[in-house]
N, C-alpha and C positions, 0 to 999 in steps of 0.2 A: 504494500500500500504506500502510495506517495504522500497522501495527506491523512493526518490523524488529528482528532480533537482531544486535547488534554484538559483535565479538570483539576483545579487547585482548591482545596478546602482550607480557608483561613478562618480559624475560630478561636474563641476563648474557652477556657476549661474551668471546672469546679473540682471540689474534693471528692465528688461521687464518681467512681469508676463506671458503674452501670449507666449513669446519666450521660457521661461523656461519650461512651460507646454508642448509645442510642442517638445522641445528637449527631455524631459523625455519620451514622448510617442514614439518618434523615437528610443530611446535607449531601451525602453520596447520591441518594435518590433524586434530589433536586438537580444536582449537577448532571446526572445521567439523563434526566428528562430534557435538559438543555442540549443534549447531543454529545456530551463528553464520553470518550471511549477508554481513556486511561486516566484514572482519578488518584491523586496523591494526597494523603493526609499529612499533617505536620508532625514534627518529632514528639514522641511520647504523648500522644493525643488523649489517652485514656485517663490522664490524671493532671493535677497541677504539676508544674515543674518542681519536683521534689528535691532536686540537687542543690537548692539554695541553702540547705543545711545538711550536716552529717548526722543522720538519725537512723539507727538500726531498724526502727519500726517501719521505715519506708520500703524495706526489702519485701514486705508483705504485698506490695503492689505488683510484684513480678509474677510472670506466668510462663508456662512452657510454650514453645513455638515449634510445630503447630500446637494449638491449644484452644481455650475457649474463645478468645477474640478472633483468631484466624478462622475458627469454625463458623462463627457468626458472620464474618465478612465474606467467607467463601460462599455461603448461601446467597448473600446479597449479590455478589459478583455474578454467580450463575443465573440468578433471577433476572438481572438487568443486562447481562451480556457485556459487562465492563471489566477492565483490569483494575485492581485495587492495590495501591502501595501503602502499607500500614506499618508505622513505626511504633514498636512496643518494647517494654522492659522485659527482657528474657531471663527466666530462671533456667539455667542450663543444668545445674546440679546443686546440691547443698553447698552454699558458700561460693558459687561461681555464677556470676550474672553478667549479662551483656546488654548494650544498647543496640537493638536489632531491628531491622526492617524486613518484613515479609512481603512477598509478591504473590498475588492471587490472579490467575488468568481469567479470561472472560467466560470460561465454562465452570469456574469455581475451583479449578485445579490449583493446589499449592505448588508453586514453581520453585520455592526455596527462599533463602534469607541471606542478608548481608549484615555482618556484625561491624559496628563502627570501629574504625582502625585508630583514629586519632582521638585521644581522650583528654579534655582540658581539666585544669584545676586552678580556678581563679575565685576570688571572693564572689560568692553567690552562685558559682557554677562548680560545685565540688564533685565532679563526675568521677574522678579517680577513686573516690570512696565507694562508689557503687558498681562501676563497670570494669570488667576485665577487657583489655584491648582485644579487638577482633582477631580471629585466627583462621578465618576462611579465605583470606585474601580478597582481592577486588572481584566483583561479580557483574555479569550481565545476565539478563533474563529475556528469553525469546518468547514474547507474548503474542497474542493473536494479532495485535495491531502494529507492533514495532519491537525491535530489540532495544531494551532499555538498560541503562546503568543506574544504580542507586548508591549514593554516598550520603553521609549523615552529618549535618551541622558543622562541627569543628573540622571535618574533612574538607570543608569549603575553602580553607585557607591554603591548601596544599596542592600545587599544580601537578605534582607527581601522581596523586590519586586520580585526578581527572584524566591525565594523559594515559595512564595504564588502562583505565576503564574504557576510554575511547578506543585505544588500540585493540581491545578485546572485541570491538564491534558494536559498542553502544551507539545508537542513533540519537538518543536523547539522554541527557544526564539530569536526574532528579535529586534534589537536596532537601529532604525533610529537616526542619529547623526549629529550634527554640532559642531565640536570641533577642536581647532587648537592651534598653537604656537603663542605667541606674538613675533613679529619680533624683538623686543628689547631684547629678552632673549638670553642667550648663548646656544650653541649647547648641552652642557651637561644637562642643565635644560630641554630643549625640549625633548631630548631622554628619560630622566627619566619620564617625564609626559606621553609621549606616552606609554612607557612600563607599567606604573601603570594602565593606561586606559585599555590596552589589558589584562594585568594579572588579574585584578579583574573580568573581564568578563569570562575569561577562568576558573577562580575559580568558577563562577556560574555554568559553565558547569559541573565541577567535583562534586560540592556539590549536584547537582540535577540530574546528569546523563542524560543531554539533550544536543543536539547541540545548540550552541550559534552563532548568526550571528550579526556582527557589520557593519553598513553601514554609511560611512562618506563622506563629500564633499571634494573637492580640490579647490585650487585657493586662491589668496590673496584678502582679503576684509578688508579695514579700519584698517590696521596694524595687522591683524591676518592672518597667513598662515594656512589655514585649512589643517590638516595633512593627509587626506586620510587614507591610511592604513586599509581600510575595510578588514575584515577577516572572516574566517569560522573556528570554533573550534568543535572538536568532543566531545562526552560526557565525556571524560576523560581529556579534556583540551589540547589535541594535536592540534597544528595549522595545519589545512588542506590547507589553502590558506591565503596569505596576499597580498593585493594590494600595489601599489607604493604610495609614499607620494606626488607625483607631477602630476600624469597623470590621465585623465579620463579613466575609465575602465568599461566594462561590464563583470561581473564575473559570471560564471556558474559552479556550483559544485554539484555533486550527493551525497546525504546523504543516509546512510543506517540506517533507524529508528530502526531496530532490535538491533542496538548497545546499545540503552538505556537499554533494558532488560539484555544484556550481562554485561554491566558495573554495573548496579544496583544489579545484582545477585552476581557478583564477589567482588564488593566493596559496601556492603549494607548500605550505609550511611542513606538512608531513613528508613530502617528497625530499625536502632539503635538509632533513634532520641528519646530523652527523653522529649516528649512534655509536660509531667507533671511538668517539671522544668523550663520552659521558660517564665513564667509569668512576671518576672522582666524586660523582654525586652520591655514591653509596657511603661516603665518609661523613662523620658528624661535622667536622670542620677540616679544612685543608690548611694545616699549619705550615708556616714558613720555617726555614732553617734557623 
């Protein structure tokens, strides 16, 4: 298929896991009714963003993948004939947890999962307390409508992750996200941070010649105002859509996947890569004598 309609669900969350799941399903239905074929939910959409504190009680939010949430979403995917990308808190085993995204195909088939590779640890984002770094490597999923790559939030800042996923054949890169402004910061700092977040992802689109989709939450939680601003970028970094910073939105946008061939042919960055010269990138730093 050359053209595919993607759906982005930007929403706020509460402390009730069942309510958040039901709300997400309702928004998936609305987005599917608007014609979306691949629908992506934001990072950790079944709960408040619990990583603002280090609290052992929050591990009770985790579940197996596949598990209850993927089972519910699988039924919805099959009923509506849509692909669903669902970011969840995974309990892999006693004491081992991951920040994981599951992909469900348009017939409800569970295609697999991607475990977040880059784990932050900043004030208000204490993810290293909860999440073991991913060990599945980078992943692509061949869905009914497109071959997609899924990365998660903090992965957004790493061009290596986008590059590898694109080289594996991803036609679209999706980034489920939970990121926002500290309410104590001034407006200039907030604007600068959002712009950096969007710019680097649009850079991944340019470097790899693929559409890039960022999906973020909205609402204020524990001193952080999640900045929304979900967006769609074409393969040359052009902003096709940007959501508001304050409101819930169901975004539907049609992508022309043939644009990848157009931009890669006219701006052949992949052709001109000097892969024989990149070995030093595997070092932490390149120290001088």
